[in-house]
C-alpha positions in Angstrom: -3.1 12.4 11.8 -2.3 8.8 12.8 1.1 8.8 14.5 1.6 5.2 13.1 0.8 6.3 9.6 3.2 9.4 10.0 6.0 6.7 11.3 5.3 4.2 8.2 5.4 7.2 6.0 8.7 8.2 7.2 10.0 4.6 7.4 9.2 4.3 3.7 11.1 7.2 2.7 14.0 6.6 4.6 14.1 3.2 2.7 13.4 4.9 -0.4 10.1 3.0 -1.1 7.9 4.0 -3.5 4.6 4.0 -1.6 1.8 6.5 -2.2 -1.1 5.1 -0.1 -1.3 4.5 3.5 -4.5 3.8 5.8 -5.0 2.7 9.4 -8.1 1.2 11.2 -7.7 1.5 14.8 -10.6 0.0 16.4 -13.4 1.7 14.3 -11.3 4.9 13.9 -10.2 5.4 10.2 -7.0 7.3 9.3 -5.6 7.7 5.6 -2.4 9.4 4.5 -1.5 10.0 0.7 2.3 10.2 0.4 2.3 10.7 -3.4 -0.5 12.3 -5.6 -2.2 9.5 -7.5 -5.4 8.1 -8.5 -7.4 7.1 -5.3 -8.2 3.6 -6.6 -5.2 1.6 -7.7 -4.4 -2.0 -8.3 -4.1 -3.8 -5.2 -3.1 -6.8 -7.1 -3.2 -10.4 -5.0 -5.3 -8.8 -2.2 -8.1 -9.4 -4.6 -7.6 -12.9 -3.6 -8.8 -12.3 -0.1 -12.4 -10.7 -1.7 -12.8 -13.8 -3.5 -12.1 -16.3 -0.8 -14.6 -14.1 1.3 -17.3 -14.5 -1.3 -16.5 -18.3 -1.1 -17.1 -18.1 2.7 -20.2 -16.4 2.0 -21.5 -19.1 0.1 -20.4 -21.7 2.5 -22.1 -19.7 5.5 -25.4 -20.1 3.5 -25.1 -23.7 2.4 -24.8 -22.9 -1.3 -21.0 -24.2 -1.5 -19.0 -26.8 0.1 -15.2 -26.7 0.0 -15.0 -30.4 -0.8 -17.3 -30.0 -3.8 -15.7 -30.4 -7.5 -15.2 -27.3 -9.7 -15.8 -29.4 -12.9 -19.3 -30.6 -11.4 -20.4 -26.9 -10.6 -19.2 -25.8 -14.0 -20.6 -28.4 -15.8 -21.1 -27.3 -19.5 -18.5 -24.8 -19.4 -15.6 -27.2 -19.2 -13.5 -28.1 -22.2 -13.0 -31.4 -23.8 -9.9 -33.1 -23.5 -9.0 -32.2 -19.7 -6.5 -34.1 -18.0 -9.0 -36.7 -16.2 -7.1 -35.8 -12.6 -9.5 -32.5 -12.8 -12.3 -34.6 -11.6 -10.6 -34.9 -8.1 -9.9 -31.3 -7.7 -11.8 -29.4 -4.9 -12.7 -26.2 -4.0 -10.9 -26.2 -1.0 -7.5 -27.4 -3.3 -7.9 -24.1 -5.3 -8.3 -22.2 -2.2 -4.9 -23.5 -1.0 -3.2 -23.4 -4.5 -2.9 -27.2 -4.8 -4.5 -27.7 -8.3 -1.4 -29.3 -9.5 -1.0 -26.4 -12.2 2.6 -24.8 -13.0 3.7 -21.3 -11.2 2.5 -18.3 -13.1 -0.6 -19.8 -14.5 -3.0 -17.3 -16.0 -0.9 -14.5 -14.6 -2.4 -11.6 -16.4 -0.2 -8.9 -14.5 3.2 -10.6 -15.4 2.1 -12.1 -19.2 0.1 -10.5 -22.2 -3.5 -11.4 -21.3 -4.1 -11.9 -24.8 -1.9 -15.1 -24.8 -4.6 -17.0 -22.9 -7.1 -16.3 -25.6 -10.8 -15.4 -24.7 -11.7 -18.3 -22.6 -9.8 -18.4 -19.6 -11.4 -21.3 -18.0 -10.7 -23.3 -21.2 -7.0 -22.1 -21.1 -6.2 -23.1 -17.5 -8.0 -26.4 -17.5 -6.0 -27.5 -20.7 -2.6 -26.6 -19.2 -0.9 -29.8 -18.4 -0.7 -30.5 -14.6 2.7 -30.5 -13.2 1.6 -32.6 -10.1 -1.1 -34.6 -8.7 -4.0 -32.5 -7.5 -3.6 -31.7 -3.6 -0.2 -32.7 -3.4 1.9 -29.8 -4.0 1.5 -26.2 -3.0 2.0 -24.1 -6.1 0.7 -20.4 -6.3 -1.1 -19.4 -9.4 -3.9 -16.8 -10.0 -5.4 -19.5 -12.3 -6.7 -20.8 -8.9 -8.8 -18.0 -8.2 -10.0 -17.2 -11.5 -11.7 -20.7 -11.2 -13.0 -19.6 -7.9 -14.6 -16.6 -9.2 -16.3 -18.9 -11.9 -17.4 -21.0 -9.0 -18.9 -18.2 -7.1 -20.7 -16.8 -10.0 -22.0 -20.3 -10.7 -23.5 -20.6 -7.2 -24.2 -17.0 -6.5 -26.1 -16.5 -9.6 -24.2 -13.2 -10.4 -20.7 -12.3 -11.2 -18.3 -12.3 -8.3 -18.0 -8.5 -8.0 -21.8 -7.8 -8.4 -22.2 -10.5 -5.6 -19.5 -8.9 -3.3 -20.7 -5.4 -3.8 -24.0 -6.4 -2.5 -23.0 -8.5 0.5 -19.7 -7.1 1.2 -18.4 -3.8 0.0 -21.7 -1.8 0.4 -22.4 -3.2 4.1 -18.5 -2.1 4.8 -19.2 1.2 3.1 -16.7 1.1 0.1 -16.9 4.1 -1.9 -16.0 2.7 -5.0 -14.1 -0.1 -6.6 -13.6 -2.2 -9.7 -12.6 -5.4 -10.7 -10.8 -6.7 -13.9 -12.6 -8.9 -16.2 -11.7 -11.5 -18.7 -12.8 -11.1 -22.4 -15.9 -13.3 -21.7 -16.8 -10.6 -18.9 -16.1 -12.9 -15.8 -14.4 -11.3 -12.9 -10.5 -12.4 -12.6 -10.7 -12.9 -8.8 -7.1 -13.3 -8.6 -5.9 -9.7 -9.2 -7.2 -6.5 -10.7 -9.2 -5.1 -7.7 -9.1 -1.2 -7.8 -10.1 0.1 -4.5 -9.0 2.7 -2.0 -6.7 1.4 1.1 -9.0 3.4 3.3 -11.6 0.8 1.9 -9.4 -2.4 2.1 -8.6 -2.0 5.8 -12.4 -2.6 6.3 -12.5 -6.1 4.9 -9.3 -6.8 7.2 -11.4 -5.4 10.0 -14.2 -7.7 9.3 -11.5 -10.8 9.9 -10.2 -8.9 13.1 -13.7 -8.9 14.6 -14.6 -12.4 13.9 -17.2 -11.2 10.8 -18.8 -8.5 12.6 -18.8 -4.9 11.0 -20.3 -2.4 13.2 -22.7 -4.7 15.1 -23.8 -6.6 12.2 -22.7 -10.2 11.3 -21.4 -10.6 7.8 -19.4 -13.7 8.0 -19.6 -16.5 10.4 -17.6 -17.0 13.2 -16.7 -20.2 12.1 -15.7 -19.2 8.5 -13.4 -16.5 10.0 -11.7 -19.0 12.2 -11.3 -21.8 9.7 -9.9 -19.1 6.9 -7.3 -18.1 9.4 -6.4 -21.4 10.6 -6.3 -23.1 6.9 -4.4 -19.9 5.7 -6.9 -19.1 3.1 -4.8 -16.0 2.1 -4.8 -14.3 5.2 -1.6 -16.0 6.5 0.7 -15.1 9.6 3.5 -12.5 8.7 5.9 -13.9 11.7 5.2 -11.2 14.3 3.0 -12.0 17.3 -0.6 -13.0 16.0 -0.2 -10.6 13.0 -1.8 -11.8 9.6 -2.0 -10.4 6.0 -1.9 -10.4 2.4 0.7 -8.8 0.4 0.1 -8.1 -3.3 2.3 -7.4 -6.5 4.4 -4.2 -6.5 4.4 -3.2 -2.7 0.6 -3.8 -1.7 -0.1 -5.0 1.8 -3.3 -5.5 4.0 -1.8 -6.2 7.5 -4.4 -7.0 10.3 -2.5 -6.9 14.1 -4.9 -8.2 16.8 -2.9 -7.2 19.6 -3.4 -3.6 19.0 -6.6 -4.0 17.2 -5.2 -2.0 14.2 -5.6 -3.1 10.4 -3.1 -1.3 8.0 -3.0 -1.0 4.3 -0.4 0.3 1.9 -0.4 0.8 -1.6 2.6 1.5 -4.2 4.7 0.4 -7.0 7.6 -1.2 -5.3 9.7 -4.1 -6.2 11.5 -4.4 -3.0 10.5 -6.1 0.1 8.2 -4.0 2.5 9.3 -6.4 5.5 10.6 -3.3 7.6 6.9 -1.7 7.1 5.6 -4.9 8.3 7.7 -5.0 11.4 7.3 -1.5 12.1 3.3 -1.8 12.2 3.1 -5.0 13.8 5.3 -4.2 16.7 4.1 -0.4 17.0 2.3 0.6 20.2 
C-alpha cells in the first residue's frame, strides 16, 4: 500500500474530513485506497471540466477547432433569437477562461433545480443577461463548459463523452465512466462526471507527461504547455510546480511534477482540503 495514501488517509481522519476514495499514480505505478464503503464511480463535479478542456485540445491539435473561433458561428442554427449582440464577439478561449460576461452560478445544476433551466440549456444560457463585456472579467460558471461541450460535439460529430471515450478514456484504460446530460441529450461538460479516482489520475498523468501515455502520444506537447500556461482548468496550487483541479464537495486532482506523482481524492466535504494538498505536494 502506498505510504502517501496512508498518510493522506490519516490526515483526513485527523481533520475529520469526509473522504472515501484516494488514488495515486507514482510514475506509472498506481495505488488506490477506499476509506469508506461507497460506489466505485461517484460525481467528480468540476473535475469534469478538465476532460472537456482536453476534448477541446484534441480538436485544436487536429485543426478542427481554433480558440479564436466564435461559438455562435460554430453552433449556427442552434442559437436562440434575441441574444445580446455581444455574443458575436465571444470566442472559444473566452469560454475556456470563464470570461463570457455571464453571472456567477449560471447553469449550476449542482446548486439549483436543473428543471429551472428548461429543456434547452443552450437557449437558456444565451438569453441570460450579460453582466460584463465578454473578455473583460473572469467569472466562474458552468455555463461556459456546457457551451464548450456543444462546440466539441458540433466539430467532433459526436457527443462530448462519446468522443472522449474513443480518443482519451479507452486509451487511458478507464474501466467505466458516465457523464450527466441535459434534457436534450448533450453532455453537460462542466460537472456530472462519474468515474473512479484510480482512473481520473490517469488524465493528470497525461498532462504530467506532456501528452504521452505509456509511450503513445494522445495530446500534443503544444496543447499541454498552452493549457498549463493559460490555466485552462489545471491551475497552480501554490506549492512548487504542483497544479490541479478541485471539484465541489471535496474532489481533487493534483499533479506534482517534482515527484512524478498524481493524486486524486473523492468525498463529500464542505470544508477546505488545503492540508491534504500541502501534504501531498510536499511529500517525499
